[in-house]
MARMAR-55921 format. One record per residue (C-alpha): residue in one letter; z negated, x negated, y. Coordinates in pm, whole numbers, padded with zeros to 5 digits, always signed. Layout:
<recs>
AZXY;...
</recs>
This chain:
<recs>
M-19618+05697-06271;I-19373+05946-06124;L-19207+05848-05800;Y-19090+06109-05550;R-18866+05955-05285;E-18681+06112-04992;G-19002+06137-04792;S-18849+06341-04510;R-18765+06614-04763;L-19070+06594-04990;V-19354+06549-04738;N-19344+06885-04567;G-19620+06837-04316;I-19958+06700-04214;S-20268+06901-04124;G-20594+06724-04049;P-20681+06498-04344;L-20414+06665-04565;I-20046+06607-04636;F-19829+06863-04814;V-19573+06747-05067;S-19296+06953-05230;N-19115+06907-05565;A-19448+06818-05728;R-19450+07055-06025;K-19603+06790-06253;A-19892+06708-06020;A-20241+06775-06153;L-20552+06892-05967;G-20771+06591-05880;E-20494+06339-05951;V-20497+06015-05752;V-20191+05936-05541;T-20069+05633-05348;I-19892+05690-05017;E-19657+05412-04907;T-19540+05382-04549;G-19369+05110-04354;K-19714+05001-04231;G-19893+04975-04564;R-20055+05185-04836;R-20309+05463-04841;T-20468+05652-05125;G-20545+06018-05174;Q-20622+06292-05422;V-20444+06614-05513;L-20657+06896-05377;Q-20443+07200-05455;V-20122+07277-05646;D-19925+07590-05557;D-19591+07623-05743;D-19404+07303-05650;I-19609+07225-05335;C-19935+07034-05351;A-20194+06952-05087;I-20316+06592-05090;Q-20632+06477-04913;V-20587+06123-04776;F-20896+05905-04808;E-20815+05680-04510;G-20711+05972-04288;T-20365+06078-04173;L-20367+05915-03828;G-20037+05731-03780;L-19862+05886-04079;N-19506+06007-04025;P-19380+06274-04269;G-19034+06122-04257;D-19156+05776-04359;C-19383+05843-04659;T-19329+05775-05027;V-19581+05939-05259;W-19670+05798-05601;F-19858+06015-05848;E-20081+05785-06051;K-20166+06020-06343;D-20535+05936-06305;V-20848+06066-06128;V-21095+05904-05888;K-21322+05674-06088;V-21610+05439-06010;R-21681+05112-06188;L-22020+05105-06357;G-22234+04819-06479;P-22569+04644-06425;S-22407+04435-06150;L-22421+04746-05925;M-22791+04674-05872;G-22837+04553-05515;Q-22482+04647-05411;T-22384+04835-05095;L-22074+05048-05159;D-21850+05280-04962;G-21798+05645-05050;R-21547+05560-05324;G-21775+05308-05494;V-21601+04997-05357;P-21834+04717-05233;R-21840+04718-04852;S-21846+04337-04860;G-21483+04345-04972;K-21566+04151-05288;A-21500+04312-05625;L-21787+04364-05867;P-21838+04046-06073;C-21826+04252-06394;Y-21847+04612-06507;E-21883+04800-06833;K-21661+05102-06775;E-21485+05325-06525;T-21601+05686-06506;P-21463+05987-06312;I-21693+06076-06022;T-21675+06447-06104;G-21930+06394-06383;S-22002+06621-06677;P-22228+06926-06648;L-22554+06894-06839;N-22570+07125-07140;P-22848+07374-07052;A-22964+07370-07414;M-23014+06993-07393;R-23217+06999-07071;A-23581+06899-07099;S-23841+07061-06875;P-23958+06826-06594;S-24318+06725-06656;E-24395+06384-06500;F-24526+06302-06154;V-24312+06094-05914;E-24534+05921-05659;T-24375+05888-05315;G-24677+05738-05137;I-24674+06028-04886;S-24993+06236-04917;S-24849+06568-04799;I-24585+06545-05074;D-24786+06389-05356;L-25098+06606-05321;L-24962+06935-05185;N-24588+06951-05273;T-24567+06722-05574;L-24227+06582-05673;V-24165+06595-06048;R-23932+06373-06250;G-23599+06560-06289;Q-23658+06790-05990;K-23433+06850-05689;L-23645+06885-05375;P-23464+06885-05037;I-23610+06780-04703;F-23518+07014-04415;S-23519+06845-04076;G-23444+06957-03722;S-23250+06739-03479;G-23455+06446-03351;L-23716+06462-03627;P-23776+06142-03828;A-23588+06238-04146;N-23425+05895-04172;E-23760+05719-04138;I-23909+05936-04412;A-23606+05874-04635;A-23644+05498-04589;Q-24017+05523-04658;V-23957+05713-04984;V-23698+05453-05095;R-23952+05174-05033;Q-24252+05343-05194;A-24143+05584-05467;H-24213+05512-05835;V-24310+05680-06160;P-24670+05577-06241;G-24691+05376-06561;N-24320+05288-06568;P-24232+05114-06239;E-23995+04858-06394;R-23761+05135-06519;F-23743+05312-06182;L-23436+05288-05961;V-23330+05441-05629;V-22969+05538-05554;F-22942+05595-05180;A-22639+05775-05033;A-22598+05776-04654;I-22332+06034-04566;G-22162+06037-04227;I-22422+05820-04052;T-22371+05615-03735;E-22358+05235-03717;R-22704+05237-03558;E-22846+05439-03847;A-22675+05211-04097;R-22839+04907-03933;F-23177+05081-03944;F-23150+05146-04317;R-23016+04798-04393;D-23288+04622-04193;S-23559+04843-04342;F-23448+04783-04701;E-23393+04411-04652;E-23738+04368-04499;T-23913+04526-04796;G-23682+04395-05069;A-23573+04749-05165;L-23211+04651-05097;F-23207+04434-05408;N-23366+04693-05639;G-23134+04987-05588;V-22776+05096-05528;F-22669+05198-05177;I-22367+05408-05080;V-22289+05406-04708;N-22032+05642-04555;L-22007+05595-04178;A-21923+05866-03927;S-21607+05668-03847;D-21491+05690-04210;S-21264+05973-04316;A-21397+06321-04388;V-21238+06307-04731;E-21439+05997-04828;R-21748+06188-04716;L-21677+06441-04990;L-21671+06163-05249;S-21994+05989-05143;P-22254+06213-05313;R-22043+06237-05627;T-22011+05859-05642;A-22389+05826-05600;L-22461+06079-05873;T-22213+05918-06115;I-22390+05585-06067;A-22726+05759-06112;E-22607+05917-06439;Y-22503+05579-06572;F-22840+05415-06501;A-23036+05724-06617;F-22860+05825-06938;D-22687+05500-07042;R-22960+05253-06946;G-23278+05463-06954;Y-23389+05443-06590;D-23578+05711-06399;V-23343+05740-06101;L-23433+05891-05764;V-23124+05992-05566;V-23181+06021-05189;M-22885+06173-05001;T-22875+06199-04623;D-22731+06402-04460;M-22595+06693-04668;L-22502+06880-04349;H-22244+06609-04279;Y-22103+06657-04629;C-22073+07034-04577;E-21908+06989-04237;A-21647+06765-04400;L-21595+07036-04663;R-21543+07288-04382;E-21291+07057-04212;V-21084+07022-04529;S-21109+07396-04598;S-20984+07472-04247;A-20689+07234-04295;R-20601+07426-04611;E-20614+07749-04405;E-20865+07910-04639;A-21048+08227-04539;P-21375+08115-04376;G-21718+08239-04481;R-22048+08222-04289;R-22014+08008-03972;G-21673+07885-04084;F-21791+07725-04407;P-21577+07800-04714;G-21676+08085-04942;Y-21729+07844-05230;L-21998+07644-05045;Y-22268+07767-05284;S-22083+07661-05600;D-21982+07330-05444;L-22342+07242-05353;A-22457+07359-05696;S-22209+07117-05859;L-22403+06836-05687;Y-22762+06957-05707;E-22738+07062-06072;R-22662+06704-06175;A-23036+06638-06153;G-23257+06675-06457;C-23388+06535-06784;I-23217+06540-07125;K-23397+06594-07454;G-23422+06268-07645;A-23314+06055-07348;N-23556+05820-07174;G-23398+05839-06829;S-23389+06113-06568;I-23232+06199-06232;T-23451+06329-05949;Q-23287+06435-05623;L-23430+06425-05271;P-23143+06545-05047;I-23200+06558-04671;V-23047+06855-04487;S-23037+06884-04108;M-23113+07225-03956;P-22898+07288-03644;G-23123+07447-03385;D-23415+07435-03636;D-23249+07735-03803;M-23376+07789-04158;T-23109+08059-04205;H-22819+07817-04150;P-22582+07850-04449;V-22626+07489-04569;V-23005+07507-04543;D-23023+07857-04687;L-22805+07783-04990;S-22974+07449-05054;G-23305+07634-05073;Y-23164+07882-05325;I-23021+07616-05557;T-23306+07365-05548;E-23669+07389-05658;G-23847+07408-05325;Q-23827+07232-04990;I-24011+06988-04764;V-23995+07106-04402;L-24042+06879-04100;D-24220+07033-03802;R-24146+06970-03434;G-24495+07078-03325;L-24662+06820-03550;Q-24435+06549-03414;A-24527+06649-03059;R-24894+06604-03154;G-24821+06250-03275;V-24842+06324-03648;Y-24627+06114-03882;P-24483+06215-04119;P-24464+06558-03948;I-24446+06763-04270;N-24536+07130-04233;V-24719+07186-04561;L-24741+07564-04509;S-24362+07601-04492;S-24305+07351-04774;L-24302+07427-05144;S-24252+07250-05475;R-24177+07510-05742;L-24224+07259-06025;M-24548+07111-05892;N-24769+07262-06165;K-24560+07091-06435;G-24636+06742-06306;I-25002+06754-06205;G-25342+06778-06368;E-25548+06569-06605;G-25351+06285-06762;K-25079+06310-06494;T-25250+06297-06153;F-25617+06403-06172;A-25821+06693-06305;G-25861+06963-06042;H-25540+06873-05854;R-25428+07236-05831;Q-25768+07352-05704;V-25784+07083-05434;A-25430+07167-05320;D-25511+07539-05306;Q-25825+07467-05101;L-25632+07254-04852;F-25353+07510-04822;A-25593+07802-04769;S-25813+07613-04523;Y-25522+07487-04313;A-25367+07835-04305;R-25700+07975-04173;S-25717+07696-03915;R-25372+07792-03783;E-25480+08158-03763;A-25793+08057-03573;S-25584+07844-03339;R-25361+08139-03253;L-25662+08366-03203;R-25820+08106-02975;L-25528+08140-02734;I-25616+08507-02691;V-25997+08520-02690;G-26096+08161-02614;D-26371+07962-02787;E-26634+08217-02688;G-26463+08491-02887;L-26454+08291-03214;T-26715+08304-03488;E-26895+07991-03606;T-26683+07989-03922;E-26361+08009-03719;L-26479+07716-03507;H-26537+07519-03829;Y-26180+07590-03934;L-26049+07478-03594;R-26226+07146-03644;F-26087+07125-03996;G-25729+07177-03870;A-25763+06886-03628;A-25923+06668-03898;F-25656+06763-04154;E-25375+06658-03923;R-25549+06340-03809;V-25692+06215-04138;F-25461+06359-04404;L-25115+06428-04257;N-25102+06141-04007;Q-25083+05847-04248;G-24811+05655-04061;N-24594+05418-04263;N-24875+05340-04507;A-24819+05403-04876;L-25113+05591-05027;S-25183+05631-05397;I-25267+05974-05533;G-25634+05871-05542;E-25625+05769-05176;S-25450+06096-05088;L-25727+06287-05267;S-25993+06095-05072;A-25819+06173-04742;G-25801+06542-04832;L-26168+06559-04922;K-26263+06382-04599;A-26081+06650-04403;L-26255+06924-04603;S-26596+06770-04536;V-26613+06940-04193;L-26628+07282-04360;P-26953+07439-04486;D-27010+07411-04860;E-26977+07786-04908;E-26615+07768-04785;L-26518+07515-05054;F-26529+07763-05341;R-26190+07652-05484;I-26287+07289-05554;P-26475+07196-05874;A-26830+07086-05788;D-26811+06776-06006;L-26503+06653-05816;I-26686+06676-05483;E-26991+06499-05624;E-26782+06224-05778;T-26589+06151-05459;G-26875+06198-05216;R-26896+06382-04887;V-26796+06176-04581;R-26820+06322-04234;I-26509+06278-04022;D-26695+06180-03704;E-26852+05886-03893;Q-26517+05728-03982;
</recs>
């Protein structure tokens, strides 16, 4: 370690979560530092080195620090997380330290949280279905092992409830014992933390996953570490121990706002809405850590949750997340107002890798055709609903009235499943029940043998 004393001369100033230190020519980018004051110790990380001045982000925050009373130790190391099977069932903070205050009973190794980029030549194409138990995802916007599929949610919509439901229900069919969830809560409130803890304890999910909790009261700098800590843990279980790992991260908007805060403290030129110009590459460094590797049994699938301020799909964080990832699941305020849960707008949602994970031997034969029929029919029902506002029921054709009835049945029978976990077979049955209100001639996308096998059940008889 190298010790720089004379704090009043070497610590030049404090700005937000950063301190600036001079005479630090040997400092390295990403290096861990220890800051000693008369009131105790804090830790930080070198964020920028410019000649002999370096900017250090302080994990515990800079409140109460006095530039004239600081001694900075450069540790010649980077931020690492301890990895081992004992992480299973643990609740950690953003730096990977158990929130209980007790050290891990044992660990195999320490690994930098920055991770290593996957060699594109070694990536395997995603091809296996991940069942979430939510019909509107499994049947219409299928999640595939190794995919990154964000959930876009407006303020007040039940994104947290859906995240908890996915953690409880998700699995890879045929290999449930090698499936693991790594859940990262970023910048959440104490009330939200209690909700997640109670939900996971009640179902036993708390003991079959790894949970990273970063509270809103924690420092912004620790918020930047939380998703990287979660992904480093996921990489260990996926590629060292052969698990199929689902990483759920909520809320990525809080992560990006912390990035903006640190960027502002560094006095960097702002980009769109004040976010740094490197927001795209920073998000890509997280999202691109999902995937499958040729010859490896494990995989990492990401389901990040991104809040949309003002329901704005063009917000920089939402917009860039959509570019980097392979689709999106969009929550709808109108569906929630009509009492539908989960309120997933299937027409605005998309899974670009869906076709790789569905079909005979994976879900069921005819999956694509059933999904196309449901999409097309629901889209026509929404058009008929808008036309009805103009011309009334009297101005609609008999076919348009059929589609209006289908739209109501689709939302009531298929979308509105509540907290129940449905298998892909049960989701198919619900979809076909909704389609049963339409005349046979309108169901030209569905194979006839699939309809005959499942049977036609009228909605008003249920």
